[in-house]
Chimera marker file (.cmm) of the C-alpha trace (Angstrom):
<marker_set name="trace">
<marker id="1" x="142.212" y="132.445" z="122.730" r="1" g="1" b="0" radius="0.5"/>
<marker id="2" x="138.580" y="131.490" z="122.338" r="1" g="1" b="0" radius="0.5"/>
<marker id="3" x="136.161" y="133.354" z="124.567" r="1" g="1" b="0" radius="0.5"/>
<marker id="4" x="132.434" y="133.230" z="124.019" r="1" g="1" b="0" radius="0.5"/>
<marker id="5" x="130.722" y="136.484" z="124.908" r="1" g="1" b="0" radius="0.5"/>
<marker id="6" x="127.406" y="138.076" z="124.044" r="1" g="1" b="0" radius="0.5"/>
<marker id="7" x="128.084" y="141.004" z="121.761" r="1" g="1" b="0" radius="0.5"/>
<marker id="8" x="124.417" y="141.305" z="120.863" r="1" g="1" b="0" radius="0.5"/>
<marker id="9" x="124.856" y="139.197" z="117.744" r="1" g="1" b="0" radius="0.5"/>
<marker id="10" x="124.443" y="135.436" z="118.019" r="1" g="1" b="0" radius="0.5"/>
<marker id="11" x="125.927" y="132.258" z="119.430" r="1" g="1" b="0" radius="0.5"/>
<marker id="12" x="129.419" y="132.845" z="118.026" r="1" g="1" b="0" radius="0.5"/>
<marker id="13" x="132.927" y="132.170" z="119.246" r="1" g="1" b="0" radius="0.5"/>
<marker id="14" x="135.339" y="135.033" z="118.828" r="1" g="1" b="0" radius="0.5"/>
<marker id="15" x="139.089" y="134.493" z="118.786" r="1" g="1" b="0" radius="0.5"/>
<marker id="16" x="141.425" y="136.943" z="120.485" r="1" g="1" b="0" radius="0.5"/>
<marker id="17" x="145.151" y="137.452" z="120.653" r="1" g="1" b="0" radius="0.5"/>
<marker id="18" x="146.781" y="138.683" z="123.834" r="1" g="1" b="0" radius="0.5"/>
<marker id="19" x="148.708" y="141.930" z="123.555" r="1" g="1" b="0" radius="0.5"/>
<marker id="20" x="150.827" y="143.227" z="126.411" r="1" g="1" b="0" radius="0.5"/>
<marker id="21" x="149.971" y="146.904" z="126.878" r="1" g="1" b="0" radius="0.5"/>
<marker id="22" x="153.499" y="147.813" z="128.014" r="1" g="1" b="0" radius="0.5"/>
<marker id="23" x="155.012" y="146.450" z="124.787" r="1" g="1" b="0" radius="0.5"/>
<marker id="24" x="152.405" y="148.213" z="122.646" r="1" g="1" b="0" radius="0.5"/>
<marker id="25" x="151.970" y="151.528" z="124.513" r="1" g="1" b="0" radius="0.5"/>
<marker id="26" x="154.605" y="151.785" z="127.312" r="1" g="1" b="0" radius="0.5"/>
<marker id="27" x="153.866" y="155.399" z="128.269" r="1" g="1" b="0" radius="0.5"/>
<marker id="28" x="150.313" y="154.571" z="129.413" r="1" g="1" b="0" radius="0.5"/>
<marker id="29" x="151.301" y="152.207" z="132.254" r="1" g="1" b="0" radius="0.5"/>
<marker id="30" x="151.648" y="154.959" z="134.884" r="1" g="1" b="0" radius="0.5"/>
<marker id="31" x="148.145" y="156.217" z="134.012" r="1" g="1" b="0" radius="0.5"/>
<marker id="32" x="146.738" y="152.698" z="134.333" r="1" g="1" b="0" radius="0.5"/>
<marker id="33" x="148.385" y="152.186" z="137.715" r="1" g="1" b="0" radius="0.5"/>
<marker id="34" x="146.830" y="155.416" z="139.011" r="1" g="1" b="0" radius="0.5"/>
<marker id="35" x="143.312" y="153.992" z="138.588" r="1" g="1" b="0" radius="0.5"/>
<marker id="36" x="144.180" y="150.393" z="139.525" r="1" g="1" b="0" radius="0.5"/>
<marker id="37" x="143.289" y="149.487" z="143.117" r="1" g="1" b="0" radius="0.5"/>
<marker id="38" x="145.638" y="146.505" z="142.853" r="1" g="1" b="0" radius="0.5"/>
<marker id="39" x="148.611" y="148.048" z="141.026" r="1" g="1" b="0" radius="0.5"/>
<marker id="40" x="150.832" y="146.463" z="143.672" r="1" g="1" b="0" radius="0.5"/>
<marker id="41" x="150.214" y="142.986" z="142.203" r="1" g="1" b="0" radius="0.5"/>
<marker id="42" x="153.069" y="143.615" z="139.774" r="1" g="1" b="0" radius="0.5"/>
<marker id="43" x="151.403" y="141.759" z="136.900" r="1" g="1" b="0" radius="0.5"/>
<marker id="44" x="151.376" y="142.937" z="133.306" r="1" g="1" b="0" radius="0.5"/>
<marker id="45" x="148.364" y="144.583" z="131.699" r="1" g="1" b="0" radius="0.5"/>
<marker id="46" x="146.966" y="142.994" z="128.529" r="1" g="1" b="0" radius="0.5"/>
<marker id="47" x="144.343" y="143.587" z="125.877" r="1" g="1" b="0" radius="0.5"/>
<marker id="48" x="142.370" y="140.880" z="124.071" r="1" g="1" b="0" radius="0.5"/>
<marker id="49" x="142.771" y="141.894" z="120.429" r="1" g="1" b="0" radius="0.5"/>
<marker id="50" x="140.284" y="140.584" z="117.875" r="1" g="1" b="0" radius="0.5"/>
<marker id="51" x="141.841" y="138.033" z="115.533" r="1" g="1" b="0" radius="0.5"/>
<marker id="52" x="139.729" y="139.615" z="112.775" r="1" g="1" b="0" radius="0.5"/>
<marker id="53" x="140.752" y="143.262" z="113.328" r="1" g="1" b="0" radius="0.5"/>
<marker id="54" x="143.860" y="144.373" z="115.251" r="1" g="1" b="0" radius="0.5"/>
<marker id="55" x="142.204" y="147.716" z="116.017" r="1" g="1" b="0" radius="0.5"/>
<marker id="56" x="139.343" y="146.098" z="117.961" r="1" g="1" b="0" radius="0.5"/>
<marker id="57" x="139.672" y="144.790" z="121.518" r="1" g="1" b="0" radius="0.5"/>
<marker id="58" x="137.315" y="143.039" z="123.869" r="1" g="1" b="0" radius="0.5"/>
<marker id="59" x="136.116" y="145.559" z="126.405" r="1" g="1" b="0" radius="0.5"/>
<marker id="60" x="133.450" y="146.196" z="128.963" r="1" g="1" b="0" radius="0.5"/>
<marker id="61" x="131.002" y="148.812" z="127.798" r="1" g="1" b="0" radius="0.5"/>
<marker id="62" x="129.453" y="151.482" z="130.015" r="1" g="1" b="0" radius="0.5"/>
<marker id="63" x="126.342" y="149.272" z="129.996" r="1" g="1" b="0" radius="0.5"/>
<marker id="64" x="128.293" y="146.519" z="131.746" r="1" g="1" b="0" radius="0.5"/>
<marker id="65" x="128.142" y="144.212" z="128.733" r="1" g="1" b="0" radius="0.5"/>
<marker id="66" x="131.092" y="143.074" z="126.649" r="1" g="1" b="0" radius="0.5"/>
<marker id="67" x="131.692" y="144.969" z="123.433" r="1" g="1" b="0" radius="0.5"/>
<marker id="68" x="134.355" y="145.363" z="120.789" r="1" g="1" b="0" radius="0.5"/>
<marker id="69" x="136.069" y="148.710" z="121.302" r="1" g="1" b="0" radius="0.5"/>
<marker id="70" x="138.870" y="150.557" z="119.564" r="1" g="1" b="0" radius="0.5"/>
<marker id="71" x="142.028" y="149.433" z="121.396" r="1" g="1" b="0" radius="0.5"/>
<marker id="72" x="144.037" y="152.641" z="121.025" r="1" g="1" b="0" radius="0.5"/>
<marker id="73" x="141.005" y="154.894" z="121.491" r="1" g="1" b="0" radius="0.5"/>
<marker id="74" x="140.255" y="153.282" z="124.848" r="1" g="1" b="0" radius="0.5"/>
<marker id="75" x="143.830" y="153.876" z="126.021" r="1" g="1" b="0" radius="0.5"/>
<marker id="76" x="143.867" y="157.452" z="124.685" r="1" g="1" b="0" radius="0.5"/>
<marker id="77" x="140.626" y="158.288" z="126.525" r="1" g="1" b="0" radius="0.5"/>
<marker id="78" x="142.078" y="156.618" z="129.641" r="1" g="1" b="0" radius="0.5"/>
<marker id="79" x="138.901" y="154.610" z="130.169" r="1" g="1" b="0" radius="0.5"/>
<marker id="80" x="140.845" y="151.300" z="130.281" r="1" g="1" b="0" radius="0.5"/>
<marker id="81" x="137.722" y="149.278" z="129.494" r="1" g="1" b="0" radius="0.5"/>
<marker id="82" x="139.866" y="147.052" z="127.238" r="1" g="1" b="0" radius="0.5"/>
<marker id="83" x="142.636" y="146.520" z="129.808" r="1" g="1" b="0" radius="0.5"/>
<marker id="84" x="142.851" y="143.308" z="131.820" r="1" g="1" b="0" radius="0.5"/>
<marker id="85" x="145.303" y="141.384" z="133.983" r="1" g="1" b="0" radius="0.5"/>
<marker id="86" x="145.779" y="137.636" z="134.038" r="1" g="1" b="0" radius="0.5"/>
<marker id="87" x="145.996" y="136.501" z="137.670" r="1" g="1" b="0" radius="0.5"/>
<marker id="88" x="147.949" y="133.216" z="137.827" r="1" g="1" b="0" radius="0.5"/>
<marker id="89" x="146.620" y="130.476" z="140.094" r="1" g="1" b="0" radius="0.5"/>
<marker id="90" x="148.012" y="127.194" z="141.424" r="1" g="1" b="0" radius="0.5"/>
<marker id="91" x="146.238" y="125.302" z="138.643" r="1" g="1" b="0" radius="0.5"/>
<marker id="92" x="146.702" y="126.029" z="134.938" r="1" g="1" b="0" radius="0.5"/>
<marker id="93" x="143.764" y="128.439" z="135.139" r="1" g="1" b="0" radius="0.5"/>
<marker id="94" x="143.804" y="132.218" z="135.545" r="1" g="1" b="0" radius="0.5"/>
<marker id="95" x="141.426" y="134.859" z="136.807" r="1" g="1" b="0" radius="0.5"/>
<marker id="96" x="140.959" y="137.652" z="134.260" r="1" g="1" b="0" radius="0.5"/>
<marker id="97" x="140.761" y="140.945" z="136.108" r="1" g="1" b="0" radius="0.5"/>
<marker id="98" x="139.148" y="143.945" z="134.429" r="1" g="1" b="0" radius="0.5"/>
<marker id="99" x="140.344" y="147.499" z="135.076" r="1" g="1" b="0" radius="0.5"/>
<marker id="100" x="136.794" y="148.903" z="135.219" r="1" g="1" b="0" radius="0.5"/>
<marker id="101" x="135.510" y="149.875" z="138.662" r="1" g="1" b="0" radius="0.5"/>
<marker id="102" x="139.047" y="150.243" z="140.022" r="1" g="1" b="0" radius="0.5"/>
<marker id="103" x="140.079" y="146.750" z="139.011" r="1" g="1" b="0" radius="0.5"/>
<marker id="104" x="138.022" y="144.850" z="141.563" r="1" g="1" b="0" radius="0.5"/>
<marker id="105" x="135.998" y="142.829" z="139.040" r="1" g="1" b="0" radius="0.5"/>
<marker id="106" x="136.958" y="139.661" z="137.142" r="1" g="1" b="0" radius="0.5"/>
<marker id="107" x="135.400" y="137.993" z="134.115" r="1" g="1" b="0" radius="0.5"/>
<marker id="108" x="133.006" y="135.363" z="135.401" r="1" g="1" b="0" radius="0.5"/>
<marker id="109" x="130.232" y="133.087" z="134.270" r="1" g="1" b="0" radius="0.5"/>
<marker id="110" x="126.896" y="133.105" z="136.040" r="1" g="1" b="0" radius="0.5"/>
<marker id="111" x="123.659" y="131.148" z="135.966" r="1" g="1" b="0" radius="0.5"/>
<marker id="112" x="120.511" y="132.726" z="134.613" r="1" g="1" b="0" radius="0.5"/>
<marker id="113" x="117.892" y="130.367" z="133.145" r="1" g="1" b="0" radius="0.5"/>
<marker id="114" x="116.478" y="133.214" z="131.044" r="1" g="1" b="0" radius="0.5"/>
<marker id="115" x="119.736" y="133.596" z="129.088" r="1" g="1" b="0" radius="0.5"/>
<marker id="116" x="121.441" y="131.356" z="126.578" r="1" g="1" b="0" radius="0.5"/>
<marker id="117" x="124.634" y="129.729" z="127.949" r="1" g="1" b="0" radius="0.5"/>
<marker id="118" x="126.826" y="131.909" z="125.718" r="1" g="1" b="0" radius="0.5"/>
<marker id="119" x="125.195" y="135.029" z="127.207" r="1" g="1" b="0" radius="0.5"/>
<marker id="120" x="126.109" y="134.097" z="130.782" r="1" g="1" b="0" radius="0.5"/>
<marker id="121" x="129.478" y="135.833" z="130.889" r="1" g="1" b="0" radius="0.5"/>
<marker id="122" x="129.998" y="139.060" z="132.772" r="1" g="1" b="0" radius="0.5"/>
<marker id="123" x="132.073" y="140.519" z="135.584" r="1" g="1" b="0" radius="0.5"/>
<marker id="124" x="131.895" y="139.815" z="139.300" r="1" g="1" b="0" radius="0.5"/>
<marker id="125" x="134.064" y="140.642" z="142.295" r="1" g="1" b="0" radius="0.5"/>
<marker id="126" x="137.529" y="139.050" z="142.051" r="1" g="1" b="0" radius="0.5"/>
<marker id="127" x="138.942" y="136.668" z="144.619" r="1" g="1" b="0" radius="0.5"/>
<marker id="128" x="142.397" y="138.070" z="145.309" r="1" g="1" b="0" radius="0.5"/>
<marker id="129" x="143.048" y="136.869" z="148.856" r="1" g="1" b="0" radius="0.5"/>
<marker id="130" x="146.029" y="134.551" z="149.138" r="1" g="1" b="0" radius="0.5"/>
<marker id="131" x="145.164" y="131.101" z="150.429" r="1" g="1" b="0" radius="0.5"/>
<marker id="132" x="141.497" y="131.255" z="149.415" r="1" g="1" b="0" radius="0.5"/>
<marker id="133" x="140.055" y="129.138" z="146.633" r="1" g="1" b="0" radius="0.5"/>
<marker id="134" x="138.710" y="130.808" z="143.525" r="1" g="1" b="0" radius="0.5"/>
<marker id="135" x="135.200" y="129.834" z="142.464" r="1" g="1" b="0" radius="0.5"/>
<marker id="136" x="135.027" y="127.743" z="139.286" r="1" g="1" b="0" radius="0.5"/>
<marker id="137" x="132.916" y="130.435" z="137.577" r="1" g="1" b="0" radius="0.5"/>
<marker id="138" x="135.938" y="132.773" z="137.649" r="1" g="1" b="0" radius="0.5"/>
<marker id="139" x="138.515" y="130.328" z="136.268" r="1" g="1" b="0" radius="0.5"/>
<marker id="140" x="139.698" y="130.665" z="132.670" r="1" g="1" b="0" radius="0.5"/>
<marker id="141" x="142.199" y="128.813" z="130.508" r="1" g="1" b="0" radius="0.5"/>
<marker id="142" x="144.280" y="130.411" z="127.769" r="1" g="1" b="0" radius="0.5"/>
<marker id="143" x="143.883" y="128.284" z="124.665" r="1" g="1" b="0" radius="0.5"/>
<marker id="144" x="144.849" y="128.512" z="120.998" r="1" g="1" b="0" radius="0.5"/>
<marker id="145" x="142.467" y="130.044" z="118.490" r="1" g="1" b="0" radius="0.5"/>
<marker id="146" x="139.640" y="127.832" z="117.307" r="1" g="1" b="0" radius="0.5"/>
<marker id="147" x="140.820" y="127.383" z="113.737" r="1" g="1" b="0" radius="0.5"/>
<marker id="148" x="143.079" y="125.150" z="111.697" r="1" g="1" b="0" radius="0.5"/>
<marker id="149" x="146.792" y="125.622" z="112.245" r="1" g="1" b="0" radius="0.5"/>
<marker id="150" x="149.840" y="124.821" z="110.148" r="1" g="1" b="0" radius="0.5"/>
<marker id="151" x="153.203" y="123.497" z="111.290" r="1" g="1" b="0" radius="0.5"/>
<marker id="152" x="155.674" y="126.358" z="111.586" r="1" g="1" b="0" radius="0.5"/>
<marker id="153" x="158.704" y="124.354" z="110.509" r="1" g="1" b="0" radius="0.5"/>
<marker id="154" x="158.243" y="120.839" z="109.130" r="1" g="1" b="0" radius="0.5"/>
<marker id="155" x="160.379" y="118.132" z="110.731" r="1" g="1" b="0" radius="0.5"/>
<marker id="156" x="162.311" y="115.889" z="108.326" r="1" g="1" b="0" radius="0.5"/>
<link id1="1" id2="2" r="1" g="1" b="0" radius="0.2"/>
<link id1="2" id2="3" r="1" g="1" b="0" radius="0.2"/>
<link id1="3" id2="4" r="1" g="1" b="0" radius="0.2"/>
<link id1="4" id2="5" r="1" g="1" b="0" radius="0.2"/>
<link id1="5" id2="6" r="1" g="1" b="0" radius="0.2"/>
<link id1="6" id2="7" r="1" g="1" b="0" radius="0.2"/>
<link id1="7" id2="8" r="1" g="1" b="0" radius="0.2"/>
<link id1="8" id2="9" r="1" g="1" b="0" radius="0.2"/>
<link id1="9" id2="10" r="1" g="1" b="0" radius="0.2"/>
<link id1="10" id2="11" r="1" g="1" b="0" radius="0.2"/>
<link id1="11" id2="12" r="1" g="1" b="0" radius="0.2"/>
<link id1="12" id2="13" r="1" g="1" b="0" radius="0.2"/>
<link id1="13" id2="14" r="1" g="1" b="0" radius="0.2"/>
<link id1="14" id2="15" r="1" g="1" b="0" radius="0.2"/>
<link id1="15" id2="16" r="1" g="1" b="0" radius="0.2"/>
<link id1="16" id2="17" r="1" g="1" b="0" radius="0.2"/>
<link id1="17" id2="18" r="1" g="1" b="0" radius="0.2"/>
<link id1="18" id2="19" r="1" g="1" b="0" radius="0.2"/>
<link id1="19" id2="20" r="1" g="1" b="0" radius="0.2"/>
<link id1="20" id2="21" r="1" g="1" b="0" radius="0.2"/>
<link id1="21" id2="22" r="1" g="1" b="0" radius="0.2"/>
<link id1="22" id2="23" r="1" g="1" b="0" radius="0.2"/>
<link id1="23" id2="24" r="1" g="1" b="0" radius="0.2"/>
<link id1="24" id2="25" r="1" g="1" b="0" radius="0.2"/>
<link id1="25" id2="26" r="1" g="1" b="0" radius="0.2"/>
<link id1="26" id2="27" r="1" g="1" b="0" radius="0.2"/>
<link id1="27" id2="28" r="1" g="1" b="0" radius="0.2"/>
<link id1="28" id2="29" r="1" g="1" b="0" radius="0.2"/>
<link id1="29" id2="30" r="1" g="1" b="0" radius="0.2"/>
<link id1="30" id2="31" r="1" g="1" b="0" radius="0.2"/>
<link id1="31" id2="32" r="1" g="1" b="0" radius="0.2"/>
<link id1="32" id2="33" r="1" g="1" b="0" radius="0.2"/>
<link id1="33" id2="34" r="1" g="1" b="0" radius="0.2"/>
<link id1="34" id2="35" r="1" g="1" b="0" radius="0.2"/>
<link id1="35" id2="36" r="1" g="1" b="0" radius="0.2"/>
<link id1="36" id2="37" r="1" g="1" b="0" radius="0.2"/>
<link id1="37" id2="38" r="1" g="1" b="0" radius="0.2"/>
<link id1="38" id2="39" r="1" g="1" b="0" radius="0.2"/>
<link id1="39" id2="40" r="1" g="1" b="0" radius="0.2"/>
<link id1="40" id2="41" r="1" g="1" b="0" radius="0.2"/>
<link id1="41" id2="42" r="1" g="1" b="0" radius="0.2"/>
<link id1="42" id2="43" r="1" g="1" b="0" radius="0.2"/>
<link id1="43" id2="44" r="1" g="1" b="0" radius="0.2"/>
<link id1="44" id2="45" r="1" g="1" b="0" radius="0.2"/>
<link id1="45" id2="46" r="1" g="1" b="0" radius="0.2"/>
<link id1="46" id2="47" r="1" g="1" b="0" radius="0.2"/>
<link id1="47" id2="48" r="1" g="1" b="0" radius="0.2"/>
<link id1="48" id2="49" r="1" g="1" b="0" radius="0.2"/>
<link id1="49" id2="50" r="1" g="1" b="0" radius="0.2"/>
<link id1="50" id2="51" r="1" g="1" b="0" radius="0.2"/>
<link id1="51" id2="52" r="1" g="1" b="0" radius="0.2"/>
<link id1="52" id2="53" r="1" g="1" b="0" radius="0.2"/>
<link id1="53" id2="54" r="1" g="1" b="0" radius="0.2"/>
<link id1="54" id2="55" r="1" g="1" b="0" radius="0.2"/>
<link id1="55" id2="56" r="1" g="1" b="0" radius="0.2"/>
<link id1="56" id2="57" r="1" g="1" b="0" radius="0.2"/>
<link id1="57" id2="58" r="1" g="1" b="0" radius="0.2"/>
<link id1="58" id2="59" r="1" g="1" b="0" radius="0.2"/>
<link id1="59" id2="60" r="1" g="1" b="0" radius="0.2"/>
<link id1="60" id2="61" r="1" g="1" b="0" radius="0.2"/>
<link id1="61" id2="62" r="1" g="1" b="0" radius="0.2"/>
<link id1="62" id2="63" r="1" g="1" b="0" radius="0.2"/>
<link id1="63" id2="64" r="1" g="1" b="0" radius="0.2"/>
<link id1="64" id2="65" r="1" g="1" b="0" radius="0.2"/>
<link id1="65" id2="66" r="1" g="1" b="0" radius="0.2"/>
<link id1="66" id2="67" r="1" g="1" b="0" radius="0.2"/>
<link id1="67" id2="68" r="1" g="1" b="0" radius="0.2"/>
<link id1="68" id2="69" r="1" g="1" b="0" radius="0.2"/>
<link id1="69" id2="70" r="1" g="1" b="0" radius="0.2"/>
<link id1="70" id2="71" r="1" g="1" b="0" radius="0.2"/>
<link id1="71" id2="72" r="1" g="1" b="0" radius="0.2"/>
<link id1="72" id2="73" r="1" g="1" b="0" radius="0.2"/>
<link id1="73" id2="74" r="1" g="1" b="0" radius="0.2"/>
<link id1="74" id2="75" r="1" g="1" b="0" radius="0.2"/>
<link id1="75" id2="76" r="1" g="1" b="0" radius="0.2"/>
<link id1="76" id2="77" r="1" g="1" b="0" radius="0.2"/>
<link id1="77" id2="78" r="1" g="1" b="0" radius="0.2"/>
<link id1="78" id2="79" r="1" g="1" b="0" radius="0.2"/>
<link id1="79" id2="80" r="1" g="1" b="0" radius="0.2"/>
<link id1="80" id2="81" r="1" g="1" b="0" radius="0.2"/>
<link id1="81" id2="82" r="1" g="1" b="0" radius="0.2"/>
<link id1="82" id2="83" r="1" g="1" b="0" radius="0.2"/>
<link id1="83" id2="84" r="1" g="1" b="0" radius="0.2"/>
<link id1="84" id2="85" r="1" g="1" b="0" radius="0.2"/>
<link id1="85" id2="86" r="1" g="1" b="0" radius="0.2"/>
<link id1="86" id2="87" r="1" g="1" b="0" radius="0.2"/>
<link id1="87" id2="88" r="1" g="1" b="0" radius="0.2"/>
<link id1="88" id2="89" r="1" g="1" b="0" radius="0.2"/>
<link id1="89" id2="90" r="1" g="1" b="0" radius="0.2"/>
<link id1="90" id2="91" r="1" g="1" b="0" radius="0.2"/>
<link id1="91" id2="92" r="1" g="1" b="0" radius="0.2"/>
<link id1="92" id2="93" r="1" g="1" b="0" radius="0.2"/>
<link id1="93" id2="94" r="1" g="1" b="0" radius="0.2"/>
<link id1="94" id2="95" r="1" g="1" b="0" radius="0.2"/>
<link id1="95" id2="96" r="1" g="1" b="0" radius="0.2"/>
<link id1="96" id2="97" r="1" g="1" b="0" radius="0.2"/>
<link id1="97" id2="98" r="1" g="1" b="0" radius="0.2"/>
<link id1="98" id2="99" r="1" g="1" b="0" radius="0.2"/>
<link id1="99" id2="100" r="1" g="1" b="0" radius="0.2"/>
<link id1="100" id2="101" r="1" g="1" b="0" radius="0.2"/>
<link id1="101" id2="102" r="1" g="1" b="0" radius="0.2"/>
<link id1="102" id2="103" r="1" g="1" b="0" radius="0.2"/>
<link id1="103" id2="104" r="1" g="1" b="0" radius="0.2"/>
<link id1="104" id2="105" r="1" g="1" b="0" radius="0.2"/>
<link id1="105" id2="106" r="1" g="1" b="0" radius="0.2"/>
<link id1="106" id2="107" r="1" g="1" b="0" radius="0.2"/>
<link id1="107" id2="108" r="1" g="1" b="0" radius="0.2"/>
<link id1="108" id2="109" r="1" g="1" b="0" radius="0.2"/>
<link id1="109" id2="110" r="1" g="1" b="0" radius="0.2"/>
<link id1="110" id2="111" r="1" g="1" b="0" radius="0.2"/>
<link id1="111" id2="112" r="1" g="1" b="0" radius="0.2"/>
<link id1="112" id2="113" r="1" g="1" b="0" radius="0.2"/>
<link id1="113" id2="114" r="1" g="1" b="0" radius="0.2"/>
<link id1="114" id2="115" r="1" g="1" b="0" radius="0.2"/>
<link id1="115" id2="116" r="1" g="1" b="0" radius="0.2"/>
<link id1="116" id2="117" r="1" g="1" b="0" radius="0.2"/>
<link id1="117" id2="118" r="1" g="1" b="0" radius="0.2"/>
<link id1="118" id2="119" r="1" g="1" b="0" radius="0.2"/>
<link id1="119" id2="120" r="1" g="1" b="0" radius="0.2"/>
<link id1="120" id2="121" r="1" g="1" b="0" radius="0.2"/>
<link id1="121" id2="122" r="1" g="1" b="0" radius="0.2"/>
<link id1="122" id2="123" r="1" g="1" b="0" radius="0.2"/>
<link id1="123" id2="124" r="1" g="1" b="0" radius="0.2"/>
<link id1="124" id2="125" r="1" g="1" b="0" radius="0.2"/>
<link id1="125" id2="126" r="1" g="1" b="0" radius="0.2"/>
<link id1="126" id2="127" r="1" g="1" b="0" radius="0.2"/>
<link id1="127" id2="128" r="1" g="1" b="0" radius="0.2"/>
<link id1="128" id2="129" r="1" g="1" b="0" radius="0.2"/>
<link id1="129" id2="130" r="1" g="1" b="0" radius="0.2"/>
<link id1="130" id2="131" r="1" g="1" b="0" radius="0.2"/>
<link id1="131" id2="132" r="1" g="1" b="0" radius="0.2"/>
<link id1="132" id2="133" r="1" g="1" b="0" radius="0.2"/>
<link id1="133" id2="134" r="1" g="1" b="0" radius="0.2"/>
<link id1="134" id2="135" r="1" g="1" b="0" radius="0.2"/>
<link id1="135" id2="136" r="1" g="1" b="0" radius="0.2"/>
<link id1="136" id2="137" r="1" g="1" b="0" radius="0.2"/>
<link id1="137" id2="138" r="1" g="1" b="0" radius="0.2"/>
<link id1="138" id2="139" r="1" g="1" b="0" radius="0.2"/>
<link id1="139" id2="140" r="1" g="1" b="0" radius="0.2"/>
<link id1="140" id2="141" r="1" g="1" b="0" radius="0.2"/>
<link id1="141" id2="142" r="1" g="1" b="0" radius="0.2"/>
<link id1="142" id2="143" r="1" g="1" b="0" radius="0.2"/>
<link id1="143" id2="144" r="1" g="1" b="0" radius="0.2"/>
<link id1="144" id2="145" r="1" g="1" b="0" radius="0.2"/>
<link id1="145" id2="146" r="1" g="1" b="0" radius="0.2"/>
<link id1="146" id2="147" r="1" g="1" b="0" radius="0.2"/>
<link id1="147" id2="148" r="1" g="1" b="0" radius="0.2"/>
<link id1="148" id2="149" r="1" g="1" b="0" radius="0.2"/>
<link id1="149" id2="150" r="1" g="1" b="0" radius="0.2"/>
<link id1="150" id2="151" r="1" g="1" b="0" radius="0.2"/>
<link id1="151" id2="152" r="1" g="1" b="0" radius="0.2"/>
<link id1="152" id2="153" r="1" g="1" b="0" radius="0.2"/>
<link id1="153" id2="154" r="1" g="1" b="0" radius="0.2"/>
<link id1="154" id2="155" r="1" g="1" b="0" radius="0.2"/>
<link id1="155" id2="156" r="1" g="1" b="0" radius="0.2"/>
</marker_set>
């Protein structure tokens, strides 16, 4: 999944793979639900794992900016800064809810003329009320990695 975020480096696209937390670390789910204000949603928790290093996950740093963090270390410390939920919508898009701040914030774009476009990604309050439209800035699409791909099984 391509997601452009400012990690203090440059205008780069980083590819991530989704990993379901329950499949990877099932014993941590009860701890996650204890800090999740919306645990009743019944959706799975995921991490965005770097395609370059399976030990690094996209997370929200204490500074509020995105950062690569150790996936297991974040779970062990019970900070859950690398834990997200995909909120399905009526379109093909999803909201991506972060577990920081009790799980009330979603990944969002924002306008700031002083920042480069690739730096305009952060977190803002989620829209979780049924029947209400979700602002375009909070809509995301899950896409394949931005790289060449090979056919899994050639067709004769």
